[in-house]
C-alpha positions in Angstrom: -0.1 0.0 0.1 1.4 3.4 -0.9 1.9 6.3 1.5 -0.7 9.0 1.7 0.0 11.8 -0.5 -2.4 14.8 -0.7 -1.4 15.3 -4.2 -2.3 12.0 -5.2 -5.9 11.1 -4.2 -9.0 9.6 -5.5 -11.9 11.0 -3.5 -15.1 8.9 -3.7 -18.8 9.3 -2.6 -22.2 7.6 -3.2 -25.7 8.7 -2.8 -27.8 5.9 -2.4 -31.3 4.5 -1.7 -30.9 3.7 1.9 -28.9 4.4 5.0 -28.6 0.8 5.6 -25.5 -0.1 3.5 -26.5 -3.7 3.3 -29.6 -2.7 1.5 -28.5 0.4 -0.4 -28.3 0.7 -4.2 -26.3 3.3 -5.9 -28.1 6.5 -7.2 -24.9 8.6 -7.9 -21.3 7.6 -7.6 -18.5 10.4 -7.8 -14.8 9.8 -8.2 -12.6 12.9 -8.0 -8.9 12.2 -9.3 -6.4 14.6 -7.8 -2.9 14.6 -9.1 -0.4 16.7 -10.8 -3.0 17.4 -13.5 -5.5 19.1 -11.1 -8.9 17.7 -10.1 -10.8 15.6 -12.6 -14.2 14.8 -11.4 -16.6 12.1 -12.7 -20.1 11.6 -11.5 -22.3 8.8 -12.8 -26.1 8.5 -12.3 -27.6 5.1 -12.0 -31.1 3.8 -12.3 -31.0 1.8 -9.1 -33.6 -0.6 -10.4 -36.0 0.1 -7.3 -38.0 2.9 -6.1 -36.1 5.5 -4.4 -37.5 6.2 -1.0 -38.8 9.6 -0.1 -36.3 9.9 2.6 -33.6 9.3 0.4 -35.0 11.7 -2.2 -34.8 14.3 0.4 -31.3 13.9 1.1 -29.8 14.0 -2.5 -32.8 15.5 -4.5 -33.0 12.7 -7.1 -36.3 11.1 -7.7 -37.0 7.7 -8.9 -38.6 9.0 -12.3 -35.6 11.1 -12.9 -33.2 8.3 -12.2 -35.0 5.8 -14.5 -35.2 8.4 -17.3 -31.5 9.7 -17.1 -29.7 6.9 -15.2 -27.4 4.2 -16.5 -28.1 0.6 -15.6 -27.3 0.0 -12.0 -24.8 -2.9 -12.8 -22.8 -0.7 -15.3 -22.5 2.2 -12.6 -21.4 -0.3 -10.0 -18.8 -2.0 -12.4 -17.5 1.4 -13.7 -17.2 2.7 -9.9 -15.1 -0.5 -8.7 -13.1 -0.3 -11.8 -12.2 3.4 -11.2 -11.3 2.7 -7.6 -9.0 -0.4 -8.3 -7.4 1.7 -11.1 -6.7 4.4 -8.6 -5.1 2.0 -6.2 -3.1 0.6 -9.2 -1.7 4.1 -9.9 -0.8 4.7 -6.2 -3.5 6.9 -5.2 -5.1 7.1 -1.8 -8.9 6.6 -1.8 -10.5 9.3 0.2 -14.0 8.4 1.6 -15.9 10.3 4.3 -17.5 7.5 6.7 -15.8 4.9 4.6 -17.3 2.1 6.6 -20.7 3.1 4.8 -19.7 3.5 1.3 -17.1 0.6 1.2 -19.7 -1.7 2.7 -22.2 -0.7 0.1 -19.9 -1.9 -2.6 -19.1 -4.9 -0.6 -22.7 -6.0 -0.4 -23.5 -5.0 -4.1 -20.7 -6.9 -5.6 -20.1 -9.8 -3.0 -16.4 -9.7 -3.5 -15.2 -6.1 -3.5 -11.9 -6.1 -1.5 -9.8 -3.1 -0.5 -6.4 -3.4 -2.0 -5.1 0.1 -1.5 -4.8 2.8 1.0 -8.0 4.3 2.3 -8.0 7.6 4.2 -11.3 8.4 6.1 -11.4 12.0 7.2 -14.2 11.5 9.5 -12.3 8.5 11.4 -9.1 10.6 11.4 -10.9 13.5 13.0 -12.6 11.4 15.7 -9.2 9.8 16.6 -7.2 13.2 16.5 -9.8 15.3 18.2 -11.9 12.9 20.1 -13.4 15.0 22.8 -14.5 18.0 20.6 -18.1 18.9 21.0 -20.5 19.2 18.1 -21.8 17.3 15.2 -19.3 15.6 12.9 -21.3 15.4 9.6 -19.5 16.5 6.4 -20.9 20.0 6.4 -20.1 20.4 10.1 -16.5 19.3 9.4 -16.0 21.4 6.5 -17.1 24.5 8.5 -14.6 23.4 11.3 -11.7 22.9 9.0 -12.5 26.0 7.0 -12.8 24.3 3.6 -15.5 24.9 1.0 -18.5 22.6 0.4 -20.4 23.6 -2.6 -23.6 21.5 -2.3 -24.0 19.0 0.5 -25.4 15.7 -0.5 -24.4 16.3 -4.3 -21.8 13.3 -4.8 -19.2 15.3 -6.5 -19.4 18.2 -4.1 -19.1 15.9 -1.1 -16.1 14.0 -2.6 -14.2 17.4 -3.1 -15.0 18.6 0.5 -13.8 15.2 1.8 -10.6 15.5 -0.2 -10.2 19.3 1.2 -10.7 18.1 4.7 -8.1 15.5 4.3 -5.6 17.9 2.9 -6.1 20.2 5.8 -6.0 17.5 8.5 -2.4 16.7 7.0 -1.3 20.3 7.7 -2.8 20.1 11.3 -1.3 16.6 11.9 1.7 16.3 9.8 2.5 13.0 11.4 0.0 11.3 9.2 2.1 11.8 6.1 4.9 9.9 8.0 3.1 6.7 8.3 3.2 4.0 5.7 0.1 3.0 3.9 -0.2 0.0 6.3 0.5 2.0 9.4 -2.3 4.4 8.4 -4.8 1.8 7.8 -4.0 0.1 10.9 -4.1 3.5 13.0 -7.9 4.1 11.5 -8.9 0.3 11.6 -7.8 -0.1 15.2 -9.0 3.4 16.3 -12.4 2.9 14.7 -12.9 -0.5 16.5 -11.9 1.0 19.9 -14.4 3.8 19.3 -17.1 1.1 18.6 -16.3 -0.8 21.7 -16.0 2.4 23.7 -19.4 3.5 22.6 -20.9 0.1 23.2 -19.7 0.2 26.8 -21.1 3.7 27.2 -24.8 2.5 26.1 -24.5 -0.4 28.4 -23.4 1.5 31.4 -26.1 4.1 30.7 -28.8 1.4 30.5 -27.5 -0.2 33.8 -27.5 3.1 35.7 -31.1 3.8 34.4 -32.0 0.4 35.6 -30.4 1.0 39.1 -32.3 4.2 39.5 -35.7 2.4 38.9 -34.8 -0.1 41.3 -33.5 2.2 43.9 -36.8 4.3 43.5 -39.8 2.1 43.2 -43.1 4.0 42.7 -45.3 4.0 45.7 -48.7 2.6 45.8 -51.4 5.2 46.3 
């Protein structure tokens, strides 16, 4: 795996039919290649082959009718997306994905065999690990504001991909030690850190539920 180089990135984002990555189908897929030639965006619109729920339409603004009329077949968009990502890794680019656990799980479930073979950098995970106790939301828009980078049109795939790349670039300025890690070290840092965050959050929920149970036990309702 190649080291993370902010001048050699492929930023990737999906807009989909569902917030559940095991059920989601692609509506739009954006890949923004950033190298010595500048930024070269590509966005593909898919006909997901199913109705786009109203909740999803409210997020990305694409209706079932519009996707059916203007979108390419879903399998064609899926294949082109995976091919672009794999080509980026072959070219030594780092894949930038905000909340990668979602987007990469979508690809895994849709293909059945998608495998990470190159370096992935998740600005969301890095932010959580490097600034764990900062208060406030950590949506892409909130983080763009925090890092002082531009997001042109939230929940439009290409705009989101560009914003994620800008955040990643800014993070390397604030945390230059990230650039000293090998690709393998960077991946391990994120994977282990993400796992520990999940375990910590699960423990917090369990303790909260136990404390609530203790309160009810200690203070029973009095018969009247």
